[in-house]
PAKOLTI-604158 format. One record per residue (C-alpha): x, y, z. Coordinates in steps of 0.2 Angstrom, whole numbers, plus 5000, padded with zeros to 4 digits. Layout:
BEGIN
XYZ/...
***
This chain:
BEGIN
500049975000/501550125002/501750114983/499750174979/499950304992/501850374984/501050374968/499650454975/500650604980/501450614964/499850684958/499150784970/500550834981/501550774997/500250865008/498650805000/499050635003/498250625022/498450425032/499150485048/498650575064/496750635067/495450595052/494150605061/493350765050/493350625034/492950475042/491650515055/489650565047/489150725053/487550635064/489250545073/488250385070/489650305056/491450295062/492650225049/494550215044/495250275030/496650195020/497350375015/496150535012/496850604996/496150794990/496650834972/496451014966/495750974948/494650874937/496450784928/496850734947/495750664952/495350564936/497150504939/496850474955/495450374949/496350274937/497850224951/496450174963/495850064947/497249974944/497649934961/495849854965/495749994979/493950064980/493650244982/492350324994/491950514986/491750645000/491050835000/490750945014/490250785022/488550855030/487750675024/486450615035/486250405033/488250345033/488650375012/490050485014/491250385024/492450245024/492150065030/493049995045/494349885035/495750035032/495849995014/494750135007/495450285001/494550445004/494450564991/493850754995/493350874982/493351014991/495051064985/493951094969/492851254975/492851364958/491551454950/492051414932/490751534925/489251634923/488251644909/486951764911/485951764893/485851564897/485551594915/486751454921/488151444933/489551294931/490451264947/491451144952/491051014963/491851044980/491251224981/490051254994/488151304994/488151454998/489651514987/488351464973/487251554978/488251704983/489051714967/487251704958/486751854967/488151964964/487751924945/486051984949/485351814949/484551694959/485051494963/483451404972/484451264978/484551314999/484551185013/484851205032/486951135028/487251245014/488451345024/489651165022/489051055010/489451074992/488651064975/489550894971/489050834986/486850894982/486850814967/487750654971/485850644983/484950744975/484650864991/482850944989/482651095002/481751245006/480851264988/480851134979/479051154977/479451304965/481051244956/481351064961/482650954966/484650964961/484050844947/482850994939/484151134945/485751044935/485951064916/487450974913/488950894924/490650834922/490950654926/492550564930/492250364927/492350194938/494050174924/494550354925/494150444910/493150614910/491450634902/491350844897/489250854897/489651024905/488651114886/487151194897/485751154884/484051144889/483751024876/484650874870/483750744864/485550614858/485250454865/485050394886/485250544899/486950494904/486650674916/485350584927/486150424931/487650494942/486450614950/485650524965/486950404964/488050444978/489650434973/489050234970/489350254949/490650384944/491050554955/490350734949/491850864947/490751014941/489051054935/488351184926/486751224934/484951344932/484651524937/483151624940/482951804938/482751864957/481151894963/480452074966/479652024982/479751904993/478451895010/478451755023/477151725034/476751585050/475251525053/474451395066/473351265061/472051175070/472551005061/473950915046/472150935036/471751125037/473651105030/473551025016/472051145012/473151285016/474151225003/472751184993/472051404996/473651414993/474251344976/472551424969/472751584975/474951624973/475051504957/477051474954/477651614965/477351484979/479151454985/479051385001/477751285014/478351195028/477251115041/478251085060/477051015074/477151075091/478250965099/479650995086/479151195090/479351115109/480851095107/481551205100/481051335109/481651225124/483451225118/483351385111/482851485124/483151655115/482251635099/480251685100/479151535092/477651625086/475751535088/476551365092/475651325109/473851345101/473851225090/474351035084/475651135069/476251295063/476651325045/477951445037/477251505019/478551595007/477651684992/479251764980/478551884966/478651974951/477552074954/477952264964/477952234982/476152304989/475352174975/476152014980/475752074998/474252124993/473751954985/474751865000/473651955013/472051895005/472651705006/472751715023/471351805026/470351655014/471251545025/470551615041/468651635034/468551465029/469451405048/470951325041/472051445050/471551495066/473151635066/474351715056/475851835056/476751905038/478351965042/478452165039/480452165036/481852025028/482652015046/480851955053/480651825037/482651765041/482151765059/480451645055/481651525046/482751505056/481551405068/481051315055/483051265051/483351245072/482151105075/483550965069/484751065080/483451055094/483250875090/484950835091/485150915109/483650815117/484950655110/484850545099/483550515088/482850415075/482850485060/481650445044/481550575030/480150505018/478850575001/477050535002/475850614992/475350754998/473350685000/473950555012/474750635023/473650665035/473150505038/475050415037/475250555050/473650485064/473750295058/475750295063/475650395077/474550285086/475350135081/476950205089/476250255102/475250095105/476749995101/477950105110/477250205124/477750355129/478850405111/478650575105/478450615086/479650765081/478450785065/479150935052/479650965034/479151015016/477250985015/477251065000/478050924989/477450795002/479350775010/479150735028/480450735042/479450615053/480650585069/480850455084/481150535101/481250445117/479950425131/480350595142/482050555153/482050405144/484150335139/484050405121/485550305114/484650135123/483150175116/484150205098/485050025103/483349925105/481950005095/482650095079/482349935068/480749905076/480350095073/480950085057/479949945050/478249995058/478550185047/479150115033/477850015032/476750135036/477450255020/477250105008/475550065011/475250245005/476250224991/477650344999/479550334996/480950285013/481850405003/481350584999/482850694999/484350625012/484850444999/485050275004/486850285009/487550125021/486050175033/484550115021/485249985010/484349845019/482749935020/482849974999/482849804995/481149765003/480349914999/481049934981/480149844970/481249674961/481449744945/482049924949/483249824962/483949714944/484249874933/484849964947/486049824946/486449804929/486850004928/488049984943/488949844934/488949894919/489850074925/490450014938/491149804935/492449804949/491249894963/492750024967/491550174968/490750194985/490349984986/488849935000/488150104997/486450144988/486249914984/487249804994/489149754989/
***
């Protein structure tokens, strides 16, 4: 192995092959649930260097785990425990290569932090709409490898819908340049879509061309108290009808999720949550003037109050107030972590089925595990819930996780399947959900996926054991 590391050092430089000292930043996942051991962390600075690294590792039969910001939640970007895998960190590939204002497109390297892409778009007076809580540390390559969603999927779609083209290093160390930025290219199979969402199991994304949009003239935010999940869905319908495409965000938050935020972040003022089982956060981004947009927004809330699907609401009077409301939503996962270890679920369902799913699954878990607490929040507008399960009050959260995770996952995922949903909406499969995917994905779909994996990575060197069982 020393010969392999020496060869890698000649490619990327001695200081960019790390095999000694504390490698925890690369070997442990963000949730601190998964810890592996790397043969080395290799940090190339260009696509050419990535290709050379992959080619050398392929020749040595050494598997590669590609890693961006390492903010994933399903154990997909850290090495296994063998000490035989190379972690290929893309953080040095962090340039914005260019912005084409006429084509409304930006090309960025895979290690470019999402927030930096947003800022580059803003500097050109344009909008890059992908937005999620980890945007200060997650990277574009990771966003695409997991097909990340976030808070504006309702209007702009997942990462997949925002991507116009990719640059990819294949499992054989070849470079496919598909960065043309074309919105129409009907010349055979869509290779771009194969690599998006593949979690580094088919090849390594090194750059991407992404869509940009005109910046809205007015962005308005409201916080509404709703009596039930059915009323939240009714409010969503009214918002679609009243606001159309200008509805850019629609988040639902259960009372217990907000109680945790108020408990662990006492400096925050969480509005209205003590009155009702759920609160909704709405965002309206309009290209009309601010007074016109505000008028439509306020009429929507008045109609919702008249129809009793909202009991009370507040509209942010400034950008600062809007940021404060969004910050409450974004702090829910942090507050839950402060409360203790928990069982996370990133699920999607038809929006029409969500009220019945929540009623039935809440009751099922309460019956099977008395005292269990449900932290239910997420992107109701696109049918994605983070339906998390916390230990009973005063219980040992680590023991609860060890004793109940498999059982809780089975109960929740079986319920999701009954409603025609998905066990992973935006976090991916990683290593955490491989077995569950086999239970809930159709045999035909799994066979097709395995065929693609064998065709593109016949030696199984690209992130083996993730998404599909090794």
